[in-house]
C-alpha positions as CSV (number, residue, x, y, z in Angstrom):
1,M,89.5,86.1,-36.8
2,P,88.8,87.1,-40.5
3,F,91.2,86.4,-43.2
4,K,91.4,89.8,-44.2
5,A,92.5,90.8,-40.9
6,L,95.2,87.8,-40.6
7,S,96.8,88.3,-43.1
8,I,97.2,91.6,-42.9
9,L,98.3,91.3,-38.9
10,T,100.5,88.2,-40.8
11,A,101.9,90.5,-43.8
12,A,103.4,93.1,-41.0
13,L,104.4,91.1,-38.5
14,C,106.9,89.7,-41.4
15,L,107.6,93.4,-43.4
16,V,108.7,93.9,-39.3
17,L,110.6,90.2,-39.9
18,A,112.1,91.3,-42.9
19,V,113.5,94.1,-41.6
20,V,115.5,93.2,-38.6
21,W,116.5,89.8,-40.8
22,F,117.8,92.4,-43.2
23,V,119.6,94.6,-40.4
24,L,120.2,93.6,-37.6
25,P,121.2,89.4,-37.8
26,D,123.7,89.4,-35.0
27,W,121.5,90.6,-32.9
28,I,118.6,87.9,-33.3
29,L,121.4,84.7,-33.5
30,A,122.5,86.1,-30.9
31,N,119.6,85.8,-28.8
32,W,119.4,82.5,-29.7
33,H,122.8,81.8,-29.3
34,V,123.8,81.0,-33.0
35,A,127.2,82.8,-33.9
36,Y,126.9,85.0,-36.4
37,L,129.5,83.7,-39.0
38,E,129.6,84.2,-42.5
39,G,126.8,81.4,-43.4
40,G,125.0,82.7,-40.8
41,A,124.6,86.2,-42.7
42,L,124.0,84.8,-46.3
43,V,121.0,83.0,-44.8
44,S,119.4,85.7,-42.7
45,R,120.3,88.0,-45.7
46,R,118.2,84.9,-47.8
47,M,115.5,84.6,-44.9
48,A,114.8,88.2,-44.9
49,C,114.4,88.2,-48.6
50,L,112.0,85.0,-47.7
51,F,110.0,87.4,-45.2
52,L,109.6,90.5,-47.3
53,A,108.4,88.0,-50.3
54,L,105.3,86.2,-48.2
55,G,104.7,89.8,-46.2
56,V,103.8,90.7,-49.9
57,I,102.3,88.0,-51.1
58,L,100.0,88.0,-48.4
59,F,98.7,92.0,-48.0
60,G,98.6,91.8,-51.8
61,L,96.3,88.3,-51.3
62,R,94.3,89.9,-48.1
63,H,90.6,90.1,-50.3
64,L,90.8,86.9,-51.1
65,R,86.7,85.9,-51.4
66,S,87.0,81.9,-52.1
67,R,87.7,80.1,-49.1
68,G,89.5,76.9,-50.7
69,T,92.2,79.9,-52.4
70,Q,92.1,81.2,-48.1
71,Q,92.9,77.3,-47.1
72,A,95.1,77.0,-50.1
73,L,97.1,79.9,-48.7
74,G,96.5,79.4,-45.1
75,N,97.2,75.6,-45.4
76,G,100.8,77.0,-46.8
77,I,102.0,79.1,-44.2
78,I,100.2,76.0,-41.2
79,V,103.3,74.1,-42.6
80,A,105.7,76.3,-42.9
81,C,105.1,77.6,-39.4
82,A,104.6,74.3,-38.1
83,S,107.6,72.8,-39.6
84,L,109.4,76.1,-38.1
85,I,108.4,74.8,-34.7
86,V,109.9,70.4,-35.1
87,L,112.3,72.7,-35.9
88,G,113.1,75.2,-33.7
89,L,112.5,72.4,-30.9
90,Y,115.0,70.1,-32.2
91,E,117.9,72.7,-32.4
92,R,117.1,73.8,-29.2
93,I,116.9,69.9,-27.6
94,S,120.1,69.4,-29.7
95,H,121.5,72.4,-28.2
96,H,122.5,74.3,-31.0
97,A,120.5,76.9,-29.7
98,G,119.9,78.8,-26.6
99,N,116.2,79.6,-24.6
100,G,116.2,82.6,-27.3
101,I,114.9,80.2,-29.5
102,F,111.0,79.8,-28.0
103,A,110.8,84.0,-28.6
104,A,109.8,82.8,-32.5
105,I,108.6,79.3,-31.8
106,G,106.2,81.0,-29.8
107,L,105.8,83.9,-32.7
108,E,105.1,80.5,-35.5
109,S,102.9,78.8,-33.3
110,A,100.2,81.9,-33.0
111,I,100.2,81.9,-36.0
112,C,100.2,78.3,-37.1
113,L,96.8,78.5,-34.7
114,A,95.4,81.6,-35.9
115,F,94.9,80.2,-39.7
116,L,93.9,77.1,-38.6
117,S,91.0,78.7,-36.7
118,V,90.5,81.2,-39.5
119,G,88.3,78.6,-41.3
120,R,86.8,77.1,-38.4
121,F,84.7,79.9,-37.4
122,S,83.0,80.8,-40.7
123,V,79.8,79.2,-42.1
124,R,79.5,81.5,-45.2
125,D,80.2,79.7,-48.4
126,D,81.8,81.4,-51.9
127,A,78.1,82.8,-52.7
128,E,77.9,84.9,-49.6
129,L,81.4,86.0,-49.7
130,A,81.4,87.1,-53.2
131,A,77.7,89.0,-52.4
132,Q,79.7,91.3,-49.7
133,P,81.3,94.5,-50.1
134,R,84.7,94.8,-50.3
């Protein structure tokens, strides 16, 4: 998948997650079998803001032409998703979360794999990318 398409798709997903985490955090936490307490509400709203920011960043950078900059952004997303995957597995194994956490782990895995593959199938260099029309 080209970087632009992946960036737009991930931005849209982040914006949806921001709305869901802000409006329905108790629903997500209930699916994970995690109690919705005052601390959970606070963290959920803050997470919604982070997803909103990430969505805006990804959408704004969808036209990146520099392979190095694309790779740096992708690496950040890969690290974030890989960390969330490991944390989700730990929380499930420790019985801090229920099986519903696997939906998040699956989504994070898909995003991680997509950004891992975005630069692997293209042999174009920065000069070729710069010559293409937007």
